[in-house]
PDB file of N, CA, C, O and CB in Angstrom:
ATOM      1  N   MET A   1       0.817  -1.194   0.000  1.00  0.00           N
ATOM      2  CA  MET A   1       0.000   0.000   0.000  1.00  0.00           C
ATOM      3  C   MET A   1       0.863   1.262   0.000  1.00  0.00           C
ATOM      4  O   MET A   1       0.581   2.212  -0.730  1.00  0.00           O
ATOM      5  CB  MET A   1      -0.930  -0.004   1.201  1.00  0.00           C
ATOM      6  N   LYS A   2       1.928   1.266   0.832  1.00  0.00           N
ATOM      7  CA  LYS A   2       2.817   2.422   0.863  1.00  0.00           C
ATOM      8  C   LYS A   2       3.522   2.605  -0.481  1.00  0.00           C
ATOM      9  O   LYS A   2       3.723   3.729  -0.941  1.00  0.00           O
ATOM     10  CB  LYS A   2       3.848   2.271   1.988  1.00  0.00           C
ATOM     11  N   ASN A   3       3.892   1.491  -1.098  1.00  0.00           N
ATOM     12  CA  ASN A   3       4.593   1.546  -2.372  1.00  0.00           C
ATOM     13  C   ASN A   3       3.704   2.179  -3.450  1.00  0.00           C
ATOM     14  O   ASN A   3       4.191   2.968  -4.260  1.00  0.00           O
ATOM     15  CB  ASN A   3       5.036   0.135  -2.801  1.00  0.00           C
ATOM     16  N   LEU A   4       2.429   1.850  -3.468  1.00  0.00           N
ATOM     17  CA  LEU A   4       1.492   2.405  -4.441  1.00  0.00           C
ATOM     18  C   LEU A   4       1.299   3.904  -4.208  1.00  0.00           C
ATOM     19  O   LEU A   4       1.248   4.682  -5.161  1.00  0.00           O
ATOM     20  CB  LEU A   4       0.140   1.673  -4.365  1.00  0.00           C
ATOM     21  N   LEU A   5       1.190   4.304  -2.942  1.00  0.00           N
ATOM     22  CA  LEU A   5       1.045   5.718  -2.603  1.00  0.00           C
ATOM     23  C   LEU A   5       2.297   6.498  -3.010  1.00  0.00           C
ATOM     24  O   LEU A   5       2.197   7.607  -3.536  1.00  0.00           O
ATOM     25  CB  LEU A   5       0.775   5.887  -1.093  1.00  0.00           C
ATOM     26  N   PHE A   6       3.463   5.923  -2.770  1.00  0.00           N
ATOM     27  CA  PHE A   6       4.722   6.565  -3.152  1.00  0.00           C
ATOM     28  C   PHE A   6       4.810   6.727  -4.670  1.00  0.00           C
ATOM     29  O   PHE A   6       5.231   7.776  -5.158  1.00  0.00           O
ATOM     30  CB  PHE A   6       5.922   5.749  -2.634  1.00  0.00           C
ATOM     31  N   GLN A   7       4.416   5.700  -5.411  1.00  0.00           N
ATOM     32  CA  GLN A   7       4.455   5.771  -6.873  1.00  0.00           C
ATOM     33  C   GLN A   7       3.489   6.832  -7.400  1.00  0.00           C
ATOM     34  O   GLN A   7       3.824   7.571  -8.326  1.00  0.00           O
ATOM     35  CB  GLN A   7       4.117   4.403  -7.482  1.00  0.00           C
ATOM     36  N   ALA A   8       2.303   6.909  -6.818  1.00  0.00           N
ATOM     37  CA  ALA A   8       1.318   7.905  -7.250  1.00  0.00           C
ATOM     38  C   ALA A   8       1.824   9.322  -6.964  1.00  0.00           C
ATOM     39  O   ALA A   8       1.689  10.214  -7.801  1.00  0.00           O
ATOM     40  CB  ALA A   8      -0.037   7.668  -6.542  1.00  0.00           C
ATOM     41  N   ALA A   9       2.402   9.519  -5.787  1.00  0.00           N
ATOM     42  CA  ALA A   9       2.932  10.836  -5.432  1.00  0.00           C
ATOM     43  C   ALA A   9       4.106  11.206  -6.326  1.00  0.00           C
ATOM     44  O   ALA A   9       4.234  12.358  -6.740  1.00  0.00           O
ATOM     45  CB  ALA A   9       3.360  10.864  -3.961  1.00  0.00           C
ATOM     46  N   SER A  10       4.957  10.240  -6.624  1.00  0.00           N
ATOM     47  CA  SER A  10       6.105  10.494  -7.494  1.00  0.00           C
ATOM     48  C   SER A  10       5.654  10.861  -8.906  1.00  0.00           C
ATOM     49  O   SER A  10       6.189  11.790  -9.511  1.00  0.00           O
ATOM     50  CB  SER A  10       7.025   9.267  -7.538  1.00  0.00           C
ATOM     51  N   LEU A  11       4.681  10.138  -9.423  1.00  0.00           N
ATOM     52  CA  LEU A  11       4.162  10.416 -10.759  1.00  0.00           C
ATOM     53  C   LEU A  11       3.527  11.803 -10.825  1.00  0.00           C
ATOM     54  O   LEU A  11       3.708  12.529 -11.802  1.00  0.00           O
ATOM     55  CB  LEU A  11       3.143   9.350 -11.167  1.00  0.00           C
ATOM     56  N   THR A  12       2.790  12.161  -9.791  1.00  0.00           N
ATOM     57  CA  THR A  12       2.172  13.487  -9.730  1.00  0.00           C
ATOM     58  C   THR A  12       3.232  14.582  -9.690  1.00  0.00           C
ATOM     59  O   THR A  12       3.107  15.592 -10.382  1.00  0.00           O
ATOM     60  CB  THR A  12       1.256  13.597  -8.503  1.00  0.00           C
ATOM     61  N   LEU A  13       4.264  14.388  -8.893  1.00  0.00           N
ATOM     62  CA  LEU A  13       5.333  15.371  -8.785  1.00  0.00           C
ATOM     63  C   LEU A  13       6.074  15.532 -10.109  1.00  0.00           C
ATOM     64  O   LEU A  13       6.332  16.656 -10.541  1.00  0.00           O
ATOM     65  CB  LEU A  13       6.309  14.970  -7.683  1.00  0.00           C
ATOM     66  N   VAL A  14       6.414  14.432 -10.748  1.00  0.00           N
ATOM     67  CA  VAL A  14       7.122  14.485 -12.032  1.00  0.00           C
ATOM     68  C   VAL A  14       6.259  15.171 -13.086  1.00  0.00           C
ATOM     69  O   VAL A  14       6.769  15.956 -13.885  1.00  0.00           O
ATOM     70  CB  VAL A  14       7.509  13.063 -12.500  1.00  0.00           C
ATOM     71  N   SER A  15       4.975  14.888 -13.096  1.00  0.00           N
ATOM     72  CA  SER A  15       4.064  15.519 -14.061  1.00  0.00           C
ATOM     73  C   SER A  15       3.986  17.024 -13.837  1.00  0.00           C
ATOM     74  O   SER A  15       4.010  17.797 -14.795  1.00  0.00           O
ATOM     75  CB  SER A  15       2.662  14.901 -13.961  1.00  0.00           C
ATOM     76  N   ALA A  16       3.892  17.438 -12.587  1.00  0.00           N
ATOM     77  CA  ALA A  16       3.802  18.865 -12.275  1.00  0.00           C
ATOM     78  C   ALA A  16       5.080  19.595 -12.666  1.00  0.00           C
ATOM     79  O   ALA A  16       5.020  20.686 -13.233  1.00  0.00           O
ATOM     80  CB  ALA A  16       3.518  19.068 -10.785  1.00  0.00           C
ATOM     81  N   VAL A  17       6.229  19.009 -12.372  1.00  0.00           N
ATOM     82  CA  VAL A  17       7.509  19.640 -12.711  1.00  0.00           C
ATOM     83  C   VAL A  17       7.679  19.717 -14.227  1.00  0.00           C
ATOM     84  O   VAL A  17       8.143  20.732 -14.747  1.00  0.00           O
ATOM     85  CB  VAL A  17       8.685  18.860 -12.080  1.00  0.00           C
ATOM     86  N   SER A  18       7.311  18.662 -14.930  1.00  0.00           N
ATOM     87  CA  SER A  18       7.428  18.658 -16.394  1.00  0.00           C
ATOM     88  C   SER A  18       6.547  19.728 -17.016  1.00  0.00           C
ATOM     89  O   SER A  18       6.971  20.422 -17.940  1.00  0.00           O
ATOM     90  CB  SER A  18       7.055  17.283 -16.960  1.00  0.00           C
ATOM     91  N   THR A  19       5.342  19.867 -16.523  1.00  0.00           N
ATOM     92  CA  THR A  19       4.426  20.883 -17.035  1.00  0.00           C
ATOM     93  C   THR A  19       4.976  22.279 -16.777  1.00  0.00           C
ATOM     94  O   THR A  19       4.889  23.145 -17.647  1.00  0.00           O
ATOM     95  CB  THR A  19       3.038  20.733 -16.395  1.00  0.00           C
ATOM     96  N   ALA A  20       5.533  22.507 -15.615  1.00  0.00           N
ATOM     97  CA  ALA A  20       6.094  23.813 -15.285  1.00  0.00           C
ATOM     98  C   ALA A  20       7.266  24.143 -16.200  1.00  0.00           C
ATOM     99  O   ALA A  20       7.397  25.284 -16.644  1.00  0.00           O
ATOM    100  CB  ALA A  20       6.539  23.852 -13.819  1.00  0.00           C
ATOM    101  N   CYS A  21       8.108  23.178 -16.485  1.00  0.00           N
ATOM    102  CA  CYS A  21       9.257  23.415 -17.362  1.00  0.00           C
ATOM    103  C   CYS A  21       8.812  23.757 -18.774  1.00  0.00           C
ATOM    104  O   CYS A  21       9.368  24.661 -19.397  1.00  0.00           O
ATOM    105  CB  CYS A  21      10.171  22.191 -17.387  1.00  0.00           C
ATOM    106  N   VAL A  22       7.831  23.057 -19.277  1.00  0.00           N
ATOM    107  CA  VAL A  22       7.331  23.324 -20.625  1.00  0.00           C
ATOM    108  C   VAL A  22       6.718  24.711 -20.686  1.00  0.00           C
ATOM    109  O   VAL A  22       6.932  25.433 -21.660  1.00  0.00           O
ATOM    110  CB  VAL A  22       6.299  22.261 -21.049  1.00  0.00           C
ATOM    111  N   THR A  23       5.964  25.097 -19.672  1.00  0.00           N
ATOM    112  CA  THR A  23       5.340  26.415 -19.649  1.00  0.00           C
ATOM    113  C   THR A  23       6.395  27.506 -19.654  1.00  0.00           C
ATOM    114  O   THR A  23       6.251  28.486 -20.386  1.00  0.00           O
ATOM    115  CB  THR A  23       4.433  26.561 -18.426  1.00  0.00           C
ATOM    116  N   ILE A  24       7.438  27.374 -18.873  1.00  0.00           N
ATOM    117  CA  ILE A  24       8.501  28.374 -18.835  1.00  0.00           C
ATOM    118  C   ILE A  24       9.194  28.462 -20.188  1.00  0.00           C
ATOM    119  O   ILE A  24       9.473  29.563 -20.662  1.00  0.00           O
ATOM    120  CB  ILE A  24       9.520  28.041 -17.733  1.00  0.00           C
ATOM    121  N   ASN A  25       9.475  27.337 -20.812  1.00  0.00           N
ATOM    122  CA  ASN A  25      10.163  27.349 -22.096  1.00  0.00           C
ATOM    123  C   ASN A  25       9.315  27.952 -23.205  1.00  0.00           C
ATOM    124  O   ASN A  25       9.864  28.529 -24.144  1.00  0.00           O
ATOM    125  CB  ASN A  25      10.570  25.951 -22.474  1.00  0.00           C
ATOM    126  N   ILE A  26       8.018  27.838 -23.128  1.00  0.00           N
ATOM    127  CA  ILE A  26       7.155  28.380 -24.175  1.00  0.00           C
ATOM    128  C   ILE A  26       6.927  29.867 -23.976  1.00  0.00           C
ATOM    129  O   ILE A  26       7.069  30.638 -24.925  1.00  0.00           O
ATOM    130  CB  ILE A  26       5.818  27.643 -24.202  1.00  0.00           C
ATOM    131  N   TYR A  27       6.580  30.288 -22.778  1.00  0.00           N
ATOM    132  CA  TYR A  27       6.155  31.658 -22.564  1.00  0.00           C
ATOM    133  C   TYR A  27       7.291  32.633 -22.276  1.00  0.00           C
ATOM    134  O   TYR A  27       7.192  33.793 -22.675  1.00  0.00           O
ATOM    135  CB  TYR A  27       5.192  31.696 -21.449  1.00  0.00           C
ATOM    136  N   PHE A  28       8.331  32.234 -21.625  1.00  0.00           N
ATOM    137  CA  PHE A  28       9.402  33.176 -21.299  1.00  0.00           C
ATOM    138  C   PHE A  28      10.115  33.693 -22.536  1.00  0.00           C
ATOM    139  O   PHE A  28      10.289  34.906 -22.655  1.00  0.00           O
ATOM    140  CB  PHE A  28      10.403  32.523 -20.376  1.00  0.00           C
ATOM    141  N   PRO A  29      10.540  32.837 -23.471  1.00  0.00           N
ATOM    142  CA  PRO A  29      11.214  33.375 -24.656  1.00  0.00           C
ATOM    143  C   PRO A  29      10.314  34.283 -25.486  1.00  0.00           C
ATOM    144  O   PRO A  29      10.805  35.234 -26.095  1.00  0.00           O
ATOM    145  CB  PRO A  29      11.717  32.242 -25.520  1.00  0.00           C
ATOM    146  N   ALA A  30       9.033  34.022 -25.526  1.00  0.00           N
ATOM    147  CA  ALA A  30       8.132  34.877 -26.296  1.00  0.00           C
ATOM    148  C   ALA A  30       8.105  36.286 -25.710  1.00  0.00           C
ATOM    149  O   ALA A  30       8.121  37.266 -26.454  1.00  0.00           O
ATOM    150  CB  ALA A  30       6.711  34.280 -26.324  1.00  0.00           C
ATOM    151  N   ALA A  31       8.065  36.392 -24.401  1.00  0.00           N
ATOM    152  CA  ALA A  31       8.057  37.704 -23.759  1.00  0.00           C
ATOM    153  C   ALA A  31       9.388  38.412 -23.968  1.00  0.00           C
ATOM    154  O   ALA A  31       9.422  39.617 -24.219  1.00  0.00           O
ATOM    155  CB  ALA A  31       7.757  37.569 -22.260  1.00  0.00           C
ATOM    156  N   ALA A  32      10.472  37.675 -23.867  1.00  0.00           N
ATOM    157  CA  ALA A  32      11.789  38.277 -24.075  1.00  0.00           C
ATOM    158  C   ALA A  32      11.948  38.734 -25.518  1.00  0.00           C
ATOM    159  O   ALA A  32      12.511  39.799 -25.773  1.00  0.00           O
ATOM    160  CB  ALA A  32      12.903  37.284 -23.706  1.00  0.00           C
ATOM    161  N   ALA A  33      11.464  37.949 -26.451  1.00  0.00           N
ATOM    162  CA  ALA A  33      11.559  38.322 -27.864  1.00  0.00           C
ATOM    163  C   ALA A  33      10.707  39.553 -28.152  1.00  0.00           C
ATOM    164  O   ALA A  33      11.114  40.421 -28.924  1.00  0.00           O
ATOM    165  CB  ALA A  33      11.123  37.150 -28.763  1.00  0.00           C
ATOM    166  N   GLU A  34       9.544  39.633 -27.547  1.00  0.00           N
ATOM    167  CA  GLU A  34       8.684  40.799 -27.756  1.00  0.00           C
ATOM    168  C   GLU A  34       9.337  42.057 -27.191  1.00  0.00           C
ATOM    169  O   GLU A  34       9.271  43.122 -27.807  1.00  0.00           O
ATOM    170  CB  GLU A  34       7.306  40.577 -27.105  1.00  0.00           C
ATOM    171  N   LYS A  35       9.959  41.940 -26.035  1.00  0.00           N
ATOM    172  CA  LYS A  35      10.630  43.088 -25.421  1.00  0.00           C
ATOM    173  C   LYS A  35      11.809  43.543 -26.285  1.00  0.00           C
ATOM    174  O   LYS A  35      12.016  44.742 -26.476  1.00  0.00           O
ATOM    175  CB  LYS A  35      11.115  42.734 -23.995  1.00  0.00           C
ATOM    176  N   ALA A  36      12.573  42.591 -26.800  1.00  0.00           N
ATOM    177  CA  ALA A  36      13.701  42.929 -27.665  1.00  0.00           C
ATOM    178  C   ALA A  36      13.215  43.574 -28.955  1.00  0.00           C
ATOM    179  O   ALA A  36      13.833  44.522 -29.440  1.00  0.00           O
ATOM    180  CB  ALA A  36      14.534  41.679 -27.979  1.00  0.00           C
ATOM    181  N   ALA A  37      12.128  43.080 -29.514  1.00  0.00           N
ATOM    182  CA  ALA A  37      11.581  43.664 -30.743  1.00  0.00           C
ATOM    183  C   ALA A  37      11.107  45.092 -30.496  1.00  0.00           C
ATOM    184  O   ALA A  37      11.338  45.971 -31.326  1.00  0.00           O
ATOM    185  CB  ALA A  37      10.418  42.806 -31.281  1.00  0.00           C
ATOM    186  N   ASP A  38      10.451  45.331 -29.369  1.00  0.00           N
ATOM    187  CA  ASP A  38      10.017  46.688 -29.038  1.00  0.00           C
ATOM    188  C   ASP A  38      11.208  47.627 -28.908  1.00  0.00           C
ATOM    189  O   ASP A  38      11.149  48.770 -29.361  1.00  0.00           O
ATOM    190  CB  ASP A  38       9.205  46.689 -27.742  1.00  0.00           C
ATOM    191  N   LYS A  39      12.274  47.161 -28.303  1.00  0.00           N
ATOM    192  CA  LYS A  39      13.471  47.988 -28.138  1.00  0.00           C
ATOM    193  C   LYS A  39      14.088  48.326 -29.493  1.00  0.00           C
ATOM    194  O   LYS A  39      14.495  49.465 -29.725  1.00  0.00           O
ATOM    195  CB  LYS A  39      14.502  47.270 -27.250  1.00  0.00           C
ATOM    196  N   ILE A  40      14.158  47.346 -30.381  1.00  0.00           N
ATOM    197  CA  ILE A  40      14.728  47.576 -31.711  1.00  0.00           C
ATOM    198  C   ILE A  40      13.867  48.560 -32.490  1.00  0.00           C
ATOM    199  O   ILE A  40      14.393  49.451 -33.156  1.00  0.00           O
ATOM    200  CB  ILE A  40      14.860  46.249 -32.488  1.00  0.00           C
ATOM    201  N   ILE A  41      12.555  48.407 -32.412  1.00  0.00           N
ATOM    202  CA  ILE A  41      11.656  49.316 -33.127  1.00  0.00           C
ATOM    203  C   ILE A  41      11.827  50.738 -32.619  1.00  0.00           C
ATOM    204  O   ILE A  41      11.865  51.678 -33.413  1.00  0.00           O
ATOM    205  CB  ILE A  41      10.192  48.868 -32.972  1.00  0.00           C
ATOM    206  N   GLU A  42      11.929  50.906 -31.309  1.00  0.00           N
ATOM    207  CA  GLU A  42      12.139  52.242 -30.751  1.00  0.00           C
ATOM    208  C   GLU A  42      13.450  52.842 -31.244  1.00  0.00           C
ATOM    209  O   GLU A  42      13.502  54.029 -31.564  1.00  0.00           O
ATOM    210  CB  GLU A  42      12.129  52.191 -29.221  1.00  0.00           C
ATOM    211  N   GLU A  43      14.503  52.041 -31.310  1.00  0.00           N
ATOM    212  CA  GLU A  43      15.790  52.541 -31.781  1.00  0.00           C
ATOM    213  C   GLU A  43      15.743  52.921 -33.252  1.00  0.00           C
ATOM    214  O   GLU A  43      16.357  53.910 -33.653  1.00  0.00           O
ATOM    215  CB  GLU A  43      16.871  51.504 -31.552  1.00  0.00           C
ATOM    216  N   VAL A  44      15.028  52.156 -34.054  1.00  0.00           N
ATOM    217  CA  VAL A  44      14.954  52.439 -35.488  1.00  0.00           C
ATOM    218  C   VAL A  44      14.164  53.717 -35.742  1.00  0.00           C
ATOM    219  O   VAL A  44      14.566  54.533 -36.571  1.00  0.00           O
ATOM    220  CB  VAL A  44      14.313  51.260 -36.240  1.00  0.00           C
ATOM    221  N   TRP A  45      13.059  53.903 -35.049  1.00  0.00           N
ATOM    222  CA  TRP A  45      12.194  55.049 -35.307  1.00  0.00           C
ATOM    223  C   TRP A  45      12.655  56.325 -34.609  1.00  0.00           C
ATOM    224  O   TRP A  45      12.200  57.417 -34.951  1.00  0.00           O
ATOM    225  CB  TRP A  45      10.796  54.727 -34.882  1.00  0.00           C
ATOM    226  N   GLN A  46      13.524  56.201 -33.663  1.00  0.00           N
ATOM    227  CA  GLN A  46      13.973  57.374 -32.915  1.00  0.00           C
ATOM    228  C   GLN A  46      14.915  58.208 -33.771  1.00  0.00           C
ATOM    229  O   GLN A  46      15.839  57.670 -34.381  1.00  0.00           O
ATOM    230  CB  GLN A  46      14.668  56.954 -31.602  1.00  0.00           C
ATOM    231  N   LEU A  47      14.688  59.527 -33.822  1.00  0.00           N
ATOM    232  CA  LEU A  47      15.597  60.434 -34.516  1.00  0.00           C
ATOM    233  C   LEU A  47      16.615  60.926 -33.499  1.00  0.00           C
ATOM    234  O   LEU A  47      16.256  61.570 -32.513  1.00  0.00           O
ATOM    235  CB  LEU A  47      14.827  61.634 -35.183  1.00  0.00           C
ATOM    236  N   LYS A  48      17.870  60.624 -33.738  1.00  0.00           N
ATOM    237  CA  LYS A  48      18.918  60.997 -32.796  1.00  0.00           C
ATOM    238  C   LYS A  48      19.469  62.373 -33.158  1.00  0.00           C
ATOM    239  O   LYS A  48      19.605  62.716 -34.333  1.00  0.00           O
ATOM    240  CB  LYS A  48      20.051  59.941 -32.785  1.00  0.00           C
ATOM    241  N   LYS A  49      19.779  63.145 -32.134  1.00  0.00           N
ATOM    242  CA  LYS A  49      20.387  64.454 -32.346  1.00  0.00           C
ATOM    243  C   LYS A  49      21.897  64.289 -32.435  1.00  0.00           C
ATOM    244  O   LYS A  49      22.472  63.484 -31.702  1.00  0.00           O
ATOM    245  CB  LYS A  49      20.003  65.442 -31.208  1.00  0.00           C
ATOM    246  N   PRO A  50      22.559  65.048 -33.331  1.00  0.00           N
ATOM    247  CA  PRO A  50      24.022  64.998 -33.363  1.00  0.00           C
ATOM    248  C   PRO A  50      24.603  65.650 -32.110  1.00  0.00           C
ATOM    249  O   PRO A  50      23.879  66.263 -31.326  1.00  0.00           O
ATOM    250  CB  PRO A  50      24.564  65.697 -34.631  1.00  0.00           C
ATOM    251  N   GLU A  51      25.890  65.513 -31.935  1.00  0.00           N
ATOM    252  CA  GLU A  51      26.551  66.017 -30.728  1.00  0.00           C
ATOM    253  C   GLU A  51      26.390  67.526 -30.570  1.00  0.00           C
ATOM    254  O   GLU A  51      26.360  68.017 -29.442  1.00  0.00           O
ATOM    255  CB  GLU A  51      28.029  65.662 -30.755  1.00  0.00           C
ATOM    256  N   GLY A  52      26.285  68.276 -31.667  1.00  0.00           N
ATOM    257  CA  GLY A  52      26.145  69.724 -31.606  1.00  0.00           C
ATOM    258  C   GLY A  52      24.769  70.166 -31.148  1.00  0.00           C
ATOM    259  O   GLY A  52      24.571  71.355 -30.899  1.00  0.00           O
ATOM    260  N   GLY A  53      23.822  69.269 -31.027  1.00  0.00           N
ATOM    261  CA  GLY A  53      22.486  69.609 -30.585  1.00  0.00           C
ATOM    262  C   GLY A  53      21.574  70.031 -31.725  1.00  0.00           C
ATOM    263  O   GLY A  53      20.443  70.448 -31.476  1.00  0.00           O
ATOM    264  N   GLU A  54      22.029  69.936 -32.961  1.00  0.00           N
ATOM    265  CA  GLU A  54      21.213  70.325 -34.103  1.00  0.00           C
ATOM    266  C   GLU A  54      20.241  69.200 -34.438  1.00  0.00           C
ATOM    267  O   GLU A  54      20.529  68.022 -34.224  1.00  0.00           O
ATOM    268  CB  GLU A  54      22.099  70.667 -35.327  1.00  0.00           C
ATOM    269  N   LYS A  55      19.099  69.586 -34.960  1.00  0.00           N
ATOM    270  CA  LYS A  55      18.128  68.576 -35.362  1.00  0.00           C
ATOM    271  C   LYS A  55      18.536  67.984 -36.701  1.00  0.00           C
ATOM    272  O   LYS A  55      19.103  68.668 -37.554  1.00  0.00           O
ATOM    273  CB  LYS A  55      16.706  69.175 -35.440  1.00  0.00           C
ATOM    274  N   THR A  56      18.243  66.719 -36.869  1.00  0.00           N
ATOM    275  CA  THR A  56      18.557  66.062 -38.135  1.00  0.00           C
ATOM    276  C   THR A  56      17.299  65.962 -38.980  1.00  0.00           C
ATOM    277  O   THR A  56      16.189  65.882 -38.453  1.00  0.00           O
ATOM    278  CB  THR A  56      19.166  64.660 -37.897  1.00  0.00           C
ATOM    279  N   GLU A  57      17.476  65.967 -40.264  1.00  0.00           N
ATOM    280  CA  GLU A  57      16.370  65.789 -41.188  1.00  0.00           C
ATOM    281  C   GLU A  57      16.112  64.301 -41.346  1.00  0.00           C
ATOM    282  O   GLU A  57      17.061  63.517 -41.379  1.00  0.00           O
ATOM    283  CB  GLU A  57      16.666  66.455 -42.560  1.00  0.00           C
ATOM    284  N   PRO A  58      14.858  63.891 -41.445  1.00  0.00           N
ATOM    285  CA  PRO A  58      14.589  62.476 -41.677  1.00  0.00           C
ATOM    286  C   PRO A  58      15.135  62.037 -43.029  1.00  0.00           C
ATOM    287  O   PRO A  58      15.104  62.790 -44.002  1.00  0.00           O
ATOM    288  CB  PRO A  58      13.085  62.196 -41.597  1.00  0.00           C
ATOM    289  N   VAL A  59      15.621  60.841 -43.070  1.00  0.00           N
ATOM    290  CA  VAL A  59      16.183  60.309 -44.304  1.00  0.00           C
ATOM    291  C   VAL A  59      15.040  59.912 -45.220  1.00  0.00           C
ATOM    292  O   VAL A  59      14.104  59.233 -44.799  1.00  0.00           O
ATOM    293  CB  VAL A  59      17.122  59.099 -44.025  1.00  0.00           C
ATOM    294  N   SER A  60      15.122  60.346 -46.501  1.00  0.00           N
ATOM    295  CA  SER A  60      14.065  59.992 -47.446  1.00  0.00           C
ATOM    296  C   SER A  60      14.244  58.550 -47.888  1.00  0.00           C
ATOM    297  O   SER A  60      15.370  58.057 -47.962  1.00  0.00           O
ATOM    298  CB  SER A  60      14.071  60.941 -48.669  1.00  0.00           C
ATOM    299  N   PRO A  61      13.146  57.871 -48.182  1.00  0.00           N
ATOM    300  CA  PRO A  61      13.257  56.477 -48.620  1.00  0.00           C
ATOM    301  C   PRO A  61      13.907  56.389 -49.992  1.00  0.00           C
ATOM    302  O   PRO A  61      13.842  57.349 -50.761  1.00  0.00           O
ATOM    303  CB  PRO A  61      11.878  55.809 -48.649  1.00  0.00           C
ATOM    304  N   PRO A  62      14.527  55.273 -50.316  1.00  0.00           N
ATOM    305  CA  PRO A  62      15.158  55.131 -51.622  1.00  0.00           C
ATOM    306  C   PRO A  62      14.101  55.167 -52.721  1.00  0.00           C
ATOM    307  O   PRO A  62      12.958  54.774 -52.487  1.00  0.00           O
ATOM    308  CB  PRO A  62      15.969  53.822 -51.695  1.00  0.00           C
ATOM    309  N   PRO A  63      14.464  55.630 -53.912  1.00  0.00           N
ATOM    310  CA  PRO A  63      13.483  55.690 -55.000  1.00  0.00           C
ATOM    311  C   PRO A  63      12.982  54.293 -55.345  1.00  0.00           C
ATOM    312  O   PRO A  63      13.736  53.320 -55.328  1.00  0.00           O
ATOM    313  CB  PRO A  63      14.094  56.360 -56.248  1.00  0.00           C
ATOM    314  N   SER A  64      11.697  54.222 -55.657  1.00  0.00           N
ATOM    315  CA  SER A  64      11.129  52.919 -55.988  1.00  0.00           C
ATOM    316  C   SER A  64      11.448  52.559 -57.430  1.00  0.00           C
ATOM    317  O   SER A  64      11.675  53.430 -58.270  1.00  0.00           O
ATOM    318  CB  SER A  64       9.608  52.914 -55.757  1.00  0.00           C
ATOM    319  N   SER A  65      11.459  51.291 -57.693  1.00  0.00           N
ATOM    320  CA  SER A  65      11.757  50.789 -59.027  1.00  0.00           C
ATOM    321  C   SER A  65      10.552  51.020 -59.928  1.00  0.00           C
ATOM    322  O   SER A  65       9.413  50.990 -59.463  1.00  0.00           O
ATOM    323  CB  SER A  65      12.133  49.286 -58.985  1.00  0.00           C
ATOM    324  N   SER A  66      10.798  51.251 -61.213  1.00  0.00           N
ATOM    325  CA  SER A  66       9.704  51.457 -62.155  1.00  0.00           C
ATOM    326  C   SER A  66       9.106  50.135 -62.617  1.00  0.00           C
ATOM    327  O   SER A  66       8.096  50.120 -63.321  1.00  0.00           O
ATOM    328  CB  SER A  66      10.187  52.257 -63.356  1.00  0.00           C
ATOM    329  N   GLN A  67       9.726  49.025 -62.224  1.00  0.00           N
ATOM    330  CA  GLN A  67       9.219  47.714 -62.614  1.00  0.00           C
ATOM    331  C   GLN A  67       8.100  47.301 -61.665  1.00  0.00           C
ATOM    332  O   GLN A  67       8.154  47.599 -60.472  1.00  0.00           O
ATOM    333  CB  GLN A  67      10.354  46.660 -62.616  1.00  0.00           C
ATOM    334  N   PRO A  68       7.085  46.613 -62.192  1.00  0.00           N
ATOM    335  CA  PRO A  68       6.000  46.169 -61.305  1.00  0.00           C
ATOM    336  C   PRO A  68       6.485  45.073 -60.356  1.00  0.00           C
ATOM    337  O   PRO A  68       7.414  44.325 -60.659  1.00  0.00           O
ATOM    338  CB  PRO A  68       4.799  45.659 -62.132  1.00  0.00           C
ATOM    339  N   ALA A  69       5.838  45.005 -59.224  1.00  0.00           N
ATOM    340  CA  ALA A  69       6.206  43.991 -58.234  1.00  0.00           C
ATOM    341  C   ALA A  69       5.797  42.608 -58.726  1.00  0.00           C
ATOM    342  O   ALA A  69       4.739  42.440 -59.333  1.00  0.00           O
ATOM    343  CB  ALA A  69       5.548  44.293 -56.866  1.00  0.00           C
ATOM    344  N   VAL A  70       6.634  41.637 -58.461  1.00  0.00           N
ATOM    345  CA  VAL A  70       6.346  40.262 -58.851  1.00  0.00           C
ATOM    346  C   VAL A  70       5.712  39.559 -57.668  1.00  0.00           C
ATOM    347  O   VAL A  70       6.251  39.596 -56.561  1.00  0.00           O
ATOM    348  CB  VAL A  70       7.632  39.518 -59.322  1.00  0.00           C
ATOM    349  N   GLU A  71       4.592  38.929 -57.884  1.00  0.00           N
ATOM    350  CA  GLU A  71       3.918  38.226 -56.787  1.00  0.00           C
ATOM    351  C   GLU A  71       4.031  36.753 -56.946  1.00  0.00           C
ATOM    352  O   GLU A  71       3.522  36.001 -56.115  1.00  0.00           O
ATOM    353  CB  GLU A  71       2.467  38.614 -56.703  1.00  0.00           C
TER     354      GLU A  71
END
């Protein structure tokens, strides 16, 4: 009887730990990746001032090609 109770408790513990590990591996990297993406987007869109304190003009996009887009 004790052996069966020990096996049931062990199986429950292993299942709980395995589930917790899977949850951490799935959700933690997604949050970290989202935070890193937000930081990169902020850096790309931010207009930086030069050392002299003068404002910079936004860079114009490159001219588009006259050829139609291929889909």
